[in-house]
N, C-alpha and C positions, 0 to 999 in steps of 0.2 A: 528425397524426403525432407519436408519442411522441419526446421528446428523451432519447436514451440517451447515457450517459457512462461512460467507463472510468477507474478509478483503479487503476493498476498499481504493482507493486513486488515486491521479493523478500520483504518482510514477514518478515524473519529476525531477530527476531520482530516482530510487529505492536506498535506503540507507541501511546501516547495521542495523539501528533501525527498518526500515520496515521489513527487513528479520528476525530479532529477533522476532518481533511480529508475523509474519506468521509462523515461526517455533514453537513458543510457542502455537499458535492456533492449529497447526497440531498435537500437542501432546494432546490436549484437545478434539478435534472433529474428527469424522470419516472421513469427507471430508471437505476440505477448498478450497474455491474459492478465489484466489487473483486476483482482477479485476481492471484494469485500467479504470477509469472514467475520463471524462473531467470535469474540474472545470470552470464554466462559469465566475467566478470572477478572474481567473488567466490567464495570457498568458503563454503558454508552451514554454520551451526551446527546447524540443524534441518532435517529432511527436509520435502519439499513437502507431503505429506499432513498432517503436524503443523502446519505453517504455515497451511495452509488451515483446519484445525480451530480454531486459535487465532483466526484472522480471522473465521470463522463465529460463534464464541462471542461475539466482541467486537461484531459487527454484528447480533446477533439482534434487537435492539430497533428496527432500521431496516427497515421493511417493504418498501421499494422498492430494497433492496440485495441483489444476488445475488453470492455468493462462488463463485469458481471457481479452478482451476489450469490453466495452459496451458503446454505446451512448444512453443515456436515463436516466430515474429515477432509483435509486437504488432499490426502492420498486418493480418496474417492473422486475428487474433482479432476486430479491429474490423469487418473485412469480413464475417466469418462471422456476427457478432451484429447487424449493421446499426447499429453505434455511430458517431455523428458527432462526438463530443467526447471529448477526453482531458483529464482534470483532473490537474494537477501542482502540488504544493506547492513553494514556495520559502522557504527559511529566511532567506537573506540574499543580498546581491549576488553572492557567490561561486557560488551555485547557478545564476544566470541564464544565463551563457554555455553551460553544459552542457545546461540545459533548452531553450535556444533551438536548439542543434544538434539535439537529439532531435526537437524540433517540426518543424524543417525536413526532417529525414529522414522522419518519419512522414507529413508532407503530401505527400511525393513517392511514397509507397508506398500500396498498398491503396486504400481508399475516401477518401483525403485528409481524415482527421479534423482538425477544428479543435482546437488546444490552448488550454486555459483555465488560466491561472496563478492560484493562490490563495496569498497570503502567509500564512506560518505565524503563529499567534498568538505574541506575545512570550514567553509562559510555556513554549512548546515549542521555541524557537530552538535550545536546546542538545541536544535529544533526537534521536538518530539510532540506527538499528539497530546500527551499529558501536559506539557508546557503550554501548548496552544489552548487546551481546555481551561487552564488557569488564566490565561490572558483573556479568554472570553468571559469567564466568571467575574473577573475584575475590570471588565469593560476597557481593556487596553487595545491599542491599535494593532491590527493584524496585517498591515501592509508589509510585504516582504517576507511574511511567514506562511501565508496561504497563497496559492496561485490566484491571480487576479480574477479568473473566471469563477473559481470556487467562492471567493470572497463576495463577489457581486451576487451570486446565486444564494449564498447563505444569508446575506442581508435582505434579499427579497423574500425568501421563504421563512426565515426565522428572525424577523425584526426585533423580537423580544430579547434577543441575545446582545443587542447593540444599544 
């Protein structure tokens, strides 16, 4: 049986930290689903189709990664796709309580997926989508923060942000 994992996020936009997490997950699991979900607690800078396209471009070199968009509960997606593992990145100790809460909720719903936590690499500790959105708002350089493929596509599709 194939080991399937989910890496979920709002990916607004995808960062080098996200891509590192997805790449590391792809080396641990047979199939990885990188899925754009809406976060009802956040207002998005980019629409879901663009976020999916940026994520797809960034993951193009990872053959066992499938990129998708889903409106709904994570547990519904894992059940639909037969996914048994959720991979979550943690940057520091402040991420752990929130991620543990989500893990507990997800285990009680759907197909009870197991959550695997991967610590962020030190060079990515400071990178978050909210940080990147601030860099975009203030017209700062995004080299080394966004994957090159995502940056090129974002500049082409949303030149108003640069």
